[in-house]
C-alpha positions as a Markdown table, in Angstrom:
| # | Residue | x | y | z |
|---|---|---|---|---|
| 1 | Met | 2.0 | -18.8 | -10.9 |
| 2 | Asp | -1.7 | -18.8 | -10.3 |
| 3 | Glu | -3.5 | -15.4 | -10.0 |
| 4 | Lys | -5.3 | -15.2 | -6.7 |
| 5 | Arg | -6.7 | -11.7 | -7.0 |
| 6 | Thr | -10.4 | -11.2 | -7.6 |
| 7 | Thr | -9.8 | -8.0 | -9.5 |
| 8 | Gly | -7.0 | -6.9 | -11.9 |
| 9 | Arg | -4.5 | -4.4 | -10.9 |
| 10 | Gln | -3.3 | -1.4 | -12.8 |
| 11 | Arg | 0.4 | -0.5 | -12.8 |
| 12 | Val | 1.1 | 2.9 | -11.4 |
| 13 | Leu | 4.0 | 4.8 | -10.0 |
| 14 | Lys | 2.7 | 7.2 | -7.4 |
| 15 | Ala | 4.4 | 8.7 | -4.3 |
| 16 | Ala | 2.4 | 8.0 | -1.1 |
| 17 | Thr | 2.8 | 8.1 | 2.7 |
| 18 | Ile | 2.0 | 5.3 | 5.1 |
| 19 | Glu | 0.5 | 7.1 | 8.2 |
| 20 | Phe | 0.0 | 5.5 | 11.6 |
| 21 | Gly | 0.1 | 6.5 | 15.3 |
| 22 | Gly | 1.6 | 9.9 | 14.6 |
| 23 | Gly | 4.4 | 8.5 | 12.4 |
| 24 | Ala | 4.8 | 8.4 | 8.6 |
| 25 | Ile | 6.8 | 6.4 | 6.1 |
| 26 | Asp | 7.3 | 7.3 | 2.5 |
| 27 | Cys | 6.4 | 4.7 | -0.1 |
| 28 | Thr | 5.7 | 4.2 | -3.8 |
| 29 | Ile | 2.5 | 2.7 | -5.1 |
| 30 | Lys | 3.5 | 0.1 | -7.8 |
| 31 | Asn | 0.1 | -1.2 | -8.7 |
| 32 | Trp | -3.5 | -0.9 | -7.5 |
| 33 | Ser | -7.1 | -1.7 | -8.0 |
| 34 | Ala | -10.4 | -0.8 | -6.3 |
| 35 | Ile | -9.7 | -3.2 | -3.5 |
| 36 | Gly | -5.9 | -3.0 | -2.8 |
| 37 | Ala | -2.4 | -2.1 | -3.8 |
| 38 | Ala | 1.2 | -3.1 | -3.8 |
| 39 | Leu | 3.5 | -0.7 | -2.1 |
| 40 | Glu | 7.3 | -0.4 | -2.3 |
| 41 | Val | 9.0 | 0.6 | 0.9 |
| 42 | Thr | 12.6 | 0.9 | 2.2 |
| 43 | Ser | 11.8 | -1.8 | 4.7 |
| 44 | Pro | 8.5 | -3.3 | 5.9 |
| 45 | Val | 9.8 | -3.5 | 9.5 |
| 46 | Gly | 7.8 | -1.3 | 11.8 |
| 47 | Ile | 4.8 | -0.9 | 9.5 |
| 48 | Pro | 1.7 | -1.9 | 11.5 |
| 49 | Ala | -1.0 | -4.3 | 10.2 |
| 50 | His | -3.5 | -1.4 | 9.8 |
| 51 | Phe | -2.6 | 2.1 | 8.6 |
| 52 | Thr | -3.8 | 5.0 | 6.4 |
| 53 | Leu | -2.3 | 5.4 | 3.0 |
| 54 | Phe | -2.1 | 9.1 | 1.9 |
| 55 | Val | -1.8 | 9.8 | -1.8 |
| 56 | Pro | -0.8 | 13.5 | -2.2 |
| 57 | Ala | -1.4 | 13.5 | -6.0 |
| 58 | Asp | -5.1 | 12.5 | -5.4 |
| 59 | Gly | -5.5 | 14.2 | -2.0 |
| 60 | Arg | -7.0 | 11.0 | -0.7 |
| 61 | His | -6.6 | 8.9 | 2.4 |
| 62 | Trp | -7.2 | 5.1 | 2.2 |
| 63 | Pro | -7.6 | 3.0 | 5.3 |
| 64 | Cys | -5.5 | -0.2 | 4.7 |
| 65 | Arg | -4.9 | -3.7 | 6.1 |
| 66 | Val | -1.6 | -5.5 | 5.3 |
| 67 | Ile | -2.2 | -8.8 | 3.4 |
| 68 | Trp | 1.4 | -9.8 | 2.7 |
| 69 | Arg | 5.0 | -8.6 | 3.2 |
| 70 | Lys | 8.2 | -9.2 | 1.2 |
| 71 | Glu | 11.7 | -7.7 | 1.2 |
| 72 | Lys | 10.8 | -4.2 | 0.1 |
| 73 | Arg | 7.1 | -4.6 | -0.8 |
| 74 | Ile | 3.8 | -4.9 | 1.1 |
| 75 | Gly | 0.4 | -5.8 | -0.3 |
| 76 | Val | -2.6 | -4.1 | 1.2 |
| 77 | Ala | -6.4 | -4.3 | 1.0 |
| 78 | Phe | -8.4 | -1.1 | 1.3 |
| 79 | Glu | -10.9 | -1.2 | 4.1 |
């Protein structure tokens, strides 16, 4: 498989929340870099193309854009 990322990702296991339009969905950050992340979700259905990722452990909010979706994972780019 060819690597298409421009920067390497670091494996992590952090709890996070996908926030959008007054709603929220729990997720787990599986890996991330300065420009994006892979998130594990129960289901990608209903998650909009743009949302805010809140990471309680860091107290940070990251605006995100969905790049890809698979069964229980989504890839995002930080905006």
